[in-house]
C-alpha positions as CSV (number, residue, x, y, z in Angstrom):
1,X,0.0,0.0,0.0
2,X,1.3,3.3,-1.0
3,X,1.6,6.3,1.4
4,X,2.2,9.9,0.8
5,X,5.4,11.4,2.2
6,X,5.3,14.5,4.2
7,X,6.8,16.4,1.3
8,X,4.1,15.2,-1.0
9,X,1.5,16.3,1.5
10,X,3.2,19.8,1.7
11,X,3.2,20.1,-2.1
12,X,-0.5,19.2,-2.3
13,X,-1.3,21.8,0.3
14,X,0.2,24.4,-2.0
15,X,-2.1,23.4,-5.0
16,X,-5.2,25.6,-5.0
17,X,-8.6,24.0,-4.7
18,X,-10.8,24.0,-7.7
19,X,-13.1,27.1,-7.5
20,X,-16.8,26.6,-6.7
21,X,-19.0,26.7,-9.8
22,X,-20.1,30.3,-10.4
23,X,-23.7,31.2,-9.4
24,X,-26.1,31.5,-12.3
25,X,-28.9,34.0,-12.7
26,X,-32.1,32.8,-14.6
27,X,-35.1,34.8,-15.7
28,X,-38.8,33.9,-16.1
29,X,-41.5,35.9,-17.8
30,X,-45.2,35.1,-18.7
31,X,-44.2,36.0,-22.3
32,X,-41.1,33.7,-22.3
33,X,-40.6,30.1,-23.4
34,X,-39.3,27.1,-21.5
35,X,-37.3,26.3,-24.6
36,X,-35.4,29.4,-24.2
37,X,-32.1,29.8,-22.5
38,X,-33.4,31.5,-19.4
39,X,-31.3,34.7,-19.8
40,X,-32.6,38.3,-19.3
41,X,-33.3,38.5,-23.1
42,X,-34.6,35.0,-23.5
43,X,-36.5,34.2,-20.2
44,X,-38.3,31.0,-19.4
45,X,-42.1,30.9,-19.3
46,X,-42.9,29.0,-16.1
47,X,-41.6,29.5,-12.6
48,X,-41.4,25.7,-12.1
49,X,-39.1,25.2,-15.1
50,X,-36.8,28.0,-13.8
51,X,-36.8,26.6,-10.3
52,X,-35.7,23.2,-11.6
53,X,-32.5,24.8,-12.9
54,X,-31.4,26.2,-9.5
55,X,-28.4,25.0,-7.6
56,X,-26.9,26.5,-4.4
57,X,-26.0,30.1,-5.0
58,X,-28.2,30.6,-8.0
59,X,-30.7,33.3,-8.5
60,X,-34.2,33.2,-10.3
61,X,-35.7,36.5,-11.2
62,X,-39.4,36.7,-12.1
63,X,-41.0,39.4,-14.3
64,X,-44.4,40.8,-13.4
65,X,-47.6,39.0,-14.4
66,X,-49.8,36.0,-13.3
67,X,-48.3,32.5,-13.2
68,X,-51.1,30.0,-13.0
69,X,-49.0,27.1,-11.5
70,X,-48.0,25.4,-8.3
71,X,-44.3,25.7,-7.7
72,X,-42.1,23.2,-5.8
73,X,-38.5,24.0,-5.0
74,X,-36.7,20.7,-5.3
75,X,-33.1,21.7,-4.2
76,X,-31.7,23.5,-1.1
77,X,-29.2,26.1,-0.8
78,X,-26.4,26.2,1.8
79,X,-25.4,28.7,4.5
80,X,-22.7,30.2,2.2
81,X,-24.7,29.9,-1.0
82,X,-28.5,30.3,-0.5
83,X,-30.9,30.0,-3.4
84,X,-32.7,33.2,-4.2
85,X,-36.0,33.6,-5.9
86,X,-37.0,37.2,-6.4
87,X,-39.2,39.6,-8.3
88,X,-37.6,41.8,-11.0
89,X,-37.1,45.3,-9.8
90,X,-40.3,47.3,-9.8
91,X,-42.4,44.3,-11.0
92,X,-45.1,42.1,-9.4
93,X,-45.1,38.4,-10.2
94,X,-48.2,36.6,-8.8
95,X,-48.6,32.8,-8.3
96,X,-52.3,32.1,-8.8
97,X,-53.8,29.0,-7.4
98,X,-57.1,29.2,-9.4
99,X,-57.3,28.4,-13.1
100,X,-58.9,30.4,-15.8
101,X,-62.4,29.3,-16.8
102,X,-62.1,29.2,-20.5
103,X,-65.4,27.5,-21.6
104,X,-68.2,29.1,-23.6
105,X,-70.6,31.1,-21.3
106,X,-74.3,30.9,-21.8
107,X,-76.8,33.3,-20.3
108,X,-78.8,31.4,-17.6
109,X,-81.1,34.3,-16.6
110,X,-80.6,38.0,-16.3
111,X,-77.0,38.7,-15.5
112,X,-76.3,35.1,-14.5
113,X,-74.0,33.1,-16.9
114,X,-73.0,29.5,-16.8
115,X,-70.3,27.3,-18.4
116,X,-68.9,23.8,-18.0
117,X,-66.6,23.2,-15.0
118,X,-65.9,19.6,-13.9
119,X,-64.9,20.0,-10.2
120,X,-66.3,21.7,-7.2
121,X,-64.6,25.0,-6.7
122,X,-63.7,26.3,-3.3
123,X,-63.0,29.8,-4.6
124,X,-64.0,31.8,-7.6
125,X,-62.4,35.1,-8.7
126,X,-63.6,37.7,-11.2
127,X,-60.9,40.2,-12.4
128,X,-58.8,39.0,-9.4
129,X,-61.5,39.7,-6.8
130,X,-62.7,36.9,-4.6
131,X,-66.5,36.3,-5.1
132,X,-69.1,34.9,-2.6
133,X,-70.7,31.6,-3.1
134,X,-74.4,32.0,-3.5
135,X,-75.7,32.7,-0.1
136,X,-78.3,34.3,2.3
137,X,-78.1,36.8,3.7
138,X,-76.3,38.6,0.9
139,X,-72.9,39.9,1.8
140,X,-70.5,42.4,0.3
141,X,-67.6,41.0,-1.7
142,X,-64.9,39.7,0.8
143,X,-62.8,42.7,1.8
144,X,-63.7,43.9,5.3
145,X,-64.3,41.0,7.7
146,X,-66.5,43.1,9.9
147,X,-68.9,43.6,7.0
148,X,-69.5,39.9,6.5
149,X,-73.3,39.4,6.8
150,X,-75.0,36.7,8.9
151,X,-78.2,36.2,10.8
152,X,-78.9,35.1,14.4
153,X,-80.9,31.9,15.1
154,X,-84.2,32.0,16.9
155,X,-83.5,28.5,18.4
156,X,-81.5,25.4,17.8
157,X,-80.6,21.8,18.9
158,X,-78.2,19.1,17.8
159,X,-80.4,18.2,14.8
160,X,-81.8,21.6,13.6
161,X,-82.0,25.3,13.9
162,X,-84.9,27.8,13.6
163,X,-85.1,31.2,12.1
164,X,-88.5,32.7,11.2
165,X,-87.4,35.0,8.4
166,X,-85.6,32.7,6.0
167,X,-85.7,33.6,2.3
168,X,-88.8,32.4,0.5
169,X,-87.1,29.5,-1.4
170,X,-86.8,25.8,-0.6
171,X,-83.4,25.5,1.2
172,X,-83.4,21.7,1.1
173,X,-80.0,20.6,-0.3
174,X,-78.3,24.0,0.6
175,X,-75.8,24.3,3.4
176,X,-75.8,26.2,6.7
177,X,-72.7,27.6,8.3
178,X,-73.3,28.2,12.0
179,X,-71.2,29.2,15.1
180,X,-73.0,26.8,17.3
181,X,-73.5,27.1,21.1
182,X,-70.5,28.9,22.7
183,X,-69.3,29.8,19.2
184,X,-65.7,28.5,19.5
185,X,-65.7,27.1,16.0
186,X,-68.0,26.9,13.0
187,X,-69.9,23.9,11.7
188,X,-71.2,23.2,8.1
189,X,-74.3,21.1,7.7
190,X,-76.3,20.2,4.6
191,X,-80.0,20.9,4.9
192,X,-82.2,17.8,4.4
193,X,-85.6,19.5,5.3
194,X,-86.9,23.0,5.3
195,X,-90.2,23.7,7.2
196,X,-91.4,27.0,5.7
197,X,-94.1,27.4,8.4
198,X,-91.7,27.4,11.4
199,X,-88.4,28.3,9.7
200,X,-86.9,25.0,10.9
201,X,-83.8,23.7,9.0
202,X,-83.0,20.0,9.7
203,X,-79.3,19.0,9.4
204,X,-78.1,15.9,7.6
205,X,-76.0,15.0,10.7
206,X,-76.2,16.3,14.3
207,X,-74.0,18.9,15.8
208,X,-73.0,17.3,19.1
209,X,-69.3,17.0,19.5
210,X,-69.6,18.7,22.9
211,X,-72.6,19.9,24.9
212,X,-71.4,23.5,24.8
213,X,-71.3,23.6,21.0
214,X,-74.9,22.7,20.3
215,X,-76.9,25.2,18.3
216,X,-79.1,27.6,20.4
217,X,-80.6,31.0,20.2
218,X,-78.6,33.9,18.9
219,X,-76.0,31.7,17.1
220,X,-74.6,33.4,13.9
221,X,-75.3,31.6,10.7
222,X,-75.8,31.9,7.0
223,X,-77.0,29.5,4.3
224,X,-75.2,28.9,1.0
225,X,-74.8,26.6,-2.0
226,X,-78.0,26.6,-4.0
227,X,-78.9,28.2,-7.3
228,X,-82.0,29.9,-5.8
229,X,-79.6,31.8,-3.6
230,X,-77.7,33.3,-6.5
231,X,-79.5,36.6,-6.5
232,X,-76.9,39.3,-6.3
233,X,-73.8,40.6,-8.2
234,X,-70.5,39.0,-7.2
235,X,-71.9,35.5,-6.5
236,X,-71.4,32.0,-7.9
237,X,-72.7,28.5,-7.7
238,X,-71.5,25.2,-9.0
239,X,-74.0,22.4,-10.1
240,X,-72.6,19.0,-9.1
241,X,-75.1,17.2,-11.3
242,X,-74.7,19.1,-14.5
243,X,-71.1,20.1,-13.6
244,X,-71.8,23.7,-14.6
245,X,-70.4,26.9,-13.0
246,X,-72.8,29.8,-12.6
247,X,-71.6,33.4,-12.1
248,X,-73.0,36.8,-11.7
249,X,-70.1,39.2,-12.1
250,X,-69.8,42.2,-9.8
251,X,-70.5,44.6,-12.7
252,X,-73.0,42.4,-14.5
253,X,-71.0,42.2,-17.6
254,X,-70.2,38.9,-19.4
255,X,-67.6,36.8,-17.5
256,X,-65.6,35.6,-20.5
257,X,-61.8,35.9,-19.9
258,X,-62.4,37.3,-16.5
259,X,-63.2,34.3,-14.2
260,X,-60.9,31.9,-12.4
261,X,-61.8,28.9,-10.1
262,X,-59.8,26.8,-7.8
263,X,-59.4,24.9,-4.5
264,X,-56.9,27.2,-2.7
265,X,-54.0,24.7,-2.9
266,X,-50.3,25.3,-2.2
267,X,-48.8,27.6,-4.9
268,X,-45.3,27.6,-3.5
269,X,-43.6,24.7,-1.6
270,X,-40.3,25.0,0.1
271,X,-41.2,21.9,2.2
272,X,-38.1,20.1,3.5
273,X,-35.8,22.7,1.9
274,X,-33.1,24.8,3.6
275,X,-31.5,28.1,2.8
276,X,-33.9,29.3,0.2
277,X,-35.0,33.0,0.1
278,X,-38.2,34.2,-1.7
279,X,-38.6,37.9,-2.2
280,X,-41.4,40.0,-3.6
281,X,-43.4,37.0,-5.0
282,X,-47.2,37.6,-4.4
283,X,-50.0,35.0,-4.5
284,X,-53.7,34.8,-5.0
285,X,-55.9,31.8,-4.1
286,X,-53.0,29.6,-2.8
287,X,-50.7,29.2,0.2
288,X,-47.0,29.1,0.9
289,X,-45.7,25.7,2.2
290,X,-42.6,26.0,4.5
291,X,-43.3,22.7,6.4
292,X,-40.2,21.1,7.7
293,X,-38.0,23.9,6.2
294,X,-34.8,25.2,7.7
295,X,-33.4,28.7,7.5
296,X,-35.7,29.7,4.7
297,X,-36.9,33.3,4.3
298,X,-40.1,34.7,2.8
299,X,-39.6,38.4,2.4
300,X,-41.9,41.1,1.0
301,X,-44.6,38.6,-0.3
302,X,-48.3,39.6,-0.3
303,X,-50.9,36.8,-0.3
304,X,-54.6,37.2,-0.9
305,X,-57.2,34.5,0.0
306,X,-54.5,31.9,0.5
307,X,-56.5,29.3,2.5
308,X,-60.2,28.5,2.1
309,X,-62.4,25.7,3.3
310,X,-66.0,25.4,1.9
311,X,-67.4,22.9,4.5
312,X,-66.1,21.4,7.7
313,X,-67.2,19.7,10.8
314,X,-66.1,21.9,13.7
315,X,-63.2,20.4,15.7
316,X,-63.1,17.4,13.3
317,X,-61.1,19.9,11.1
318,X,-58.1,19.0,13.1
319,X,-55.5,17.6,12.4
320,X,-55.2,19.1,8.9
321,X,-52.5,19.4,6.3
322,X,-52.1,23.1,6.8
323,X,-53.5,26.1,8.8
324,X,-51.9,29.2,7.5
325,X,-51.6,31.3,4.4
326,X,-47.9,31.0,5.1
327,X,-47.5,27.6,6.9
328,X,-44.2,27.0,8.6
329,X,-42.6,24.3,10.6
330,X,-38.9,23.2,11.0
331,X,-36.6,25.8,12.5
332,X,-34.9,29.1,11.9
333,X,-37.3,30.3,9.2
334,X,-38.3,33.9,8.8
335,X,-41.5,35.5,7.4
336,X,-41.2,39.3,7.1
337,X,-42.2,42.4,5.4
338,X,-45.3,41.3,3.6
339,X,-49.0,40.7,4.2
340,X,-51.7,38.1,4.2
341,X,-55.4,39.2,3.5
342,X,-58.7,37.3,3.3
343,X,-57.4,34.0,4.7
344,X,-60.1,31.5,5.4
345,X,-58.0,30.3,8.3
346,X,-54.7,31.7,9.8
347,X,-52.6,34.3,8.1
348,X,-49.3,32.8,9.4
349,X,-49.0,29.6,11.2
350,X,-45.8,28.5,13.0
351,X,-44.7,25.1,14.3
352,X,-41.3,23.7,15.0
353,X,-38.8,25.9,16.8
354,X,-37.1,29.3,16.6
355,X,-39.2,30.7,13.7
356,X,-39.8,34.4,13.3
357,X,-42.6,36.6,12.0
358,X,-41.6,40.2,11.6
359,X,-43.3,43.3,10.1
360,X,-46.2,41.4,8.7
361,X,-49.7,42.8,8.2
362,X,-52.5,40.2,8.8
363,X,-55.9,41.5,7.6
364,X,-59.4,40.2,7.6
365,X,-58.5,36.6,8.3
366,X,-60.8,33.7,9.6
367,X,-63.5,34.0,7.0
368,X,-64.3,30.3,7.3
369,X,-64.9,30.5,11.1
370,X,-62.4,27.8,11.9
371,X,-61.1,29.2,15.2
372,X,-57.5,29.7,13.9
373,X,-55.5,32.6,15.0
374,X,-54.5,35.4,12.7
375,X,-50.9,34.6,13.8
376,X,-50.8,31.1,15.3
377,X,-47.5,30.1,17.1
378,X,-49.0,27.9,19.8
379,X,-47.1,24.8,18.5
380,X,-43.8,26.6,17.9
381,X,-41.1,26.7,20.6
382,X,-39.3,30.0,20.9
383,X,-41.2,31.8,18.2
384,X,-40.5,35.5,17.8
385,X,-43.3,37.9,16.5
386,X,-42.2,41.4,16.1
387,X,-43.6,44.7,14.7
388,X,-46.7,43.0,13.2
389,X,-50.2,44.4,12.6
390,X,-53.5,42.6,12.8
391,X,-56.5,44.1,11.2
392,X,-59.7,42.3,12.0
393,X,-59.8,38.5,12.7
394,X,-62.9,36.4,13.3
395,X,-61.5,34.7,16.5
396,X,-58.1,34.7,18.1
397,X,-55.6,37.4,17.1
398,X,-52.5,35.8,18.5
399,X,-51.5,32.5,20.0
400,X,-48.2,32.2,21.8
401,X,-46.3,28.9,22.1
402,X,-43.9,27.9,24.8
403,X,-41.0,30.3,25.5
404,X,-42.2,32.7,22.7
405,X,-41.6,36.4,22.5
406,X,-43.7,39.2,21.2
407,X,-41.9,42.5,20.7
408,X,-42.5,46.1,20.1
409,X,-45.5,47.9,18.7
410,X,-48.7,46.1,17.7
411,X,-51.8,47.5,16.1
412,X,-54.8,45.2,16.8
413,X,-58.0,46.0,15.2
414,X,-60.8,43.5,15.9
415,X,-64.2,43.3,14.3
416,X,-66.7,45.8,15.8
417,X,-69.0,43.1,17.1
418,X,-66.8,41.5,19.9
419,X,-64.4,42.1,22.6
420,X,-60.8,41.9,23.6
421,X,-59.8,39.4,26.2
422,X,-56.5,37.6,27.2
423,X,-55.9,34.2,28.7
424,X,-52.8,32.6,30.1
425,X,-52.1,29.1,31.2
426,X,-52.4,25.7,29.5
427,X,-55.5,26.3,27.4
428,X,-57.7,29.0,25.8
429,X,-60.8,28.3,27.8
430,X,-59.6,29.3,31.3
431,X,-59.1,32.7,32.8
432,X,-61.3,34.7,30.5
433,X,-61.0,38.5,31.4
434,X,-63.1,41.1,29.9
435,X,-61.0,44.2,29.1
436,X,-61.9,47.7,28.1
437,X,-59.8,49.4,25.5
438,X,-58.0,51.5,28.1
439,X,-57.0,48.8,30.5
440,X,-53.9,46.5,30.4
441,X,-53.7,42.9,29.6
442,X,-51.0,40.3,30.4
443,X,-50.1,37.1,28.6
444,X,-47.4,34.6,29.8
445,X,-45.3,32.1,28.0
446,X,-43.2,29.4,29.6
447,X,-42.3,25.8,28.7
448,X,-45.5,24.0,28.1
449,X,-47.8,27.0,28.9
450,X,-49.1,28.8,25.8
451,X,-51.2,31.8,26.0
452,X,-54.0,33.3,23.8
453,X,-54.9,36.9,23.0
454,X,-58.4,37.0,21.8
455,X,-59.6,39.4,19.0
456,X,-63.0,40.0,20.4
457,X,-63.2,43.7,21.0
458,X,-65.8,46.4,20.4
459,X,-63.3,49.1,19.6
460,X,-60.0,49.5,17.6
461,X,-57.0,49.3,19.9
462,X,-53.2,49.4,19.5
463,X,-50.5,48.1,21.7
464,X,-48.2,50.9,22.4
465,X,-45.7,49.3,24.7
466,X,-44.6,45.9,25.8
467,X,-43.1,45.3,29.2
468,X,-41.5,42.1,30.6
469,X,-42.9,41.8,34.1
470,X,-40.2,39.2,35.0
471,X,-37.3,41.7,34.6
472,X,-39.1,45.0,34.0
473,X,-37.4,45.3,30.6
474,X,-39.2,46.8,27.7
475,X,-39.2,46.3,23.9
476,X,-36.6,44.1,22.3
477,X,-34.3,44.1,25.4
478,X,-36.6,41.9,27.3
479,X,-35.8,38.4,25.8
480,X,-32.1,39.0,26.3
481,X,-32.4,40.0,29.8
482,X,-34.7,37.2,30.7
483,X,-33.2,34.4,28.7
484,X,-35.2,31.7,27.0
485,X,-35.3,29.4,30.0
486,X,-37.4,31.7,32.2
487,X,-41.1,32.5,32.4
488,X,-41.8,35.8,30.7
489,X,-44.9,37.8,31.3
490,X,-45.6,40.6,28.8
491,X,-47.8,43.4,29.8
492,X,-49.3,45.5,27.0
493,X,-50.7,49.0,27.3
494,X,-53.5,49.8,25.0
495,X,-55.4,52.9,23.9
496,X,-58.5,53.4,21.9
497,X,-58.2,54.5,18.3
498,X,-61.9,54.9,17.7
């Protein structure tokens, strides 16, 4: 067996190592071609094709426009050579989860049009705006959560609910969405009988998961999912028998080349990847998947209607493949500088450990009444949430996991129909405290003890200061002074904005 002499080793040490392969920059444009070279003057056409070219250190630049595709990043970067996917300077690329409805439209009646569509949509858009599924009571187009219309039951039980002033159509076969009992979570039930004389709607299956979530008087509800309820601009309905999509556009004009339909699936997956940064990439009708990711960054991305569930059975919704418009697990990931609007569930959901949400605006989330927080970190250890804004959420505004830290200024604007409260301890159902907009609330996080800040307030409030009651430190100095192993109690001063 040969061995190298020490002189040979010394000589080898003087030989320079081969340089790393130079990073490559690729370009994508909706007007490009996947048969092109991917250069600035000859860009690719699809984001997925461009992503498939990326190696550690490479950059993919996206020109503005809509990309109707679901993108999966199939390689990781490294600490020294992260992969970067970013918008071209001054442009707005948008990943779109819904698909264009390209069939021939036929007038059904008045301003209602129909065309062939083979699968049940969860979302329908017109000119990029989310429409309402045909419903009663009619509601403005999804925009301001506090304007979402509903009615209040006269009575209810495990098998039915009663409301005397239902619309004068047969609701058999339609669906009811109801915040039953104590209204912790919504339930969807198909209607199998409609008694017009009494206003009684009989459910296809009972609502009886727990005694405190049985329908009763003054529960919020609406009914949806029947052609007879399609009676206002900005509504749609899908016929499962004839496989036809019916649409009344917001302006009443023909829907050709204006309508998209989809199921709110993932439009960008970094699942299992590490050291990938995404900058300036927006999305409509689809969510970002960062599950089991490490040291990935989502920066300056704006998502609209990323998560949506048409029907669900209260707590049976859990477990679920995803909760958030940006859904994160793994460790060391950062979501910052962007926004999530009109999420059916959470805006941002964190699990894993040491993940961060910073300078995000979460607006009008929880449209599906699923009892998910606007920013949900309850299953994330040592989460950091800093300088974020929450504008209207249907239930919980923030959930804090073990040893988490919430820093600096918060603006919290709940719907006008509820109240602010905070709980601390091992569950959300203990220690309810009613608070006025001028009082203070405290939430505590420690190992195994999450806390919940509830978005149920009659007035707009803002958190102006945060104080760590363990060490009396304020702002971003508190975590460093306390250390992650100690119990931290944050006290937030609030003032009314209006």
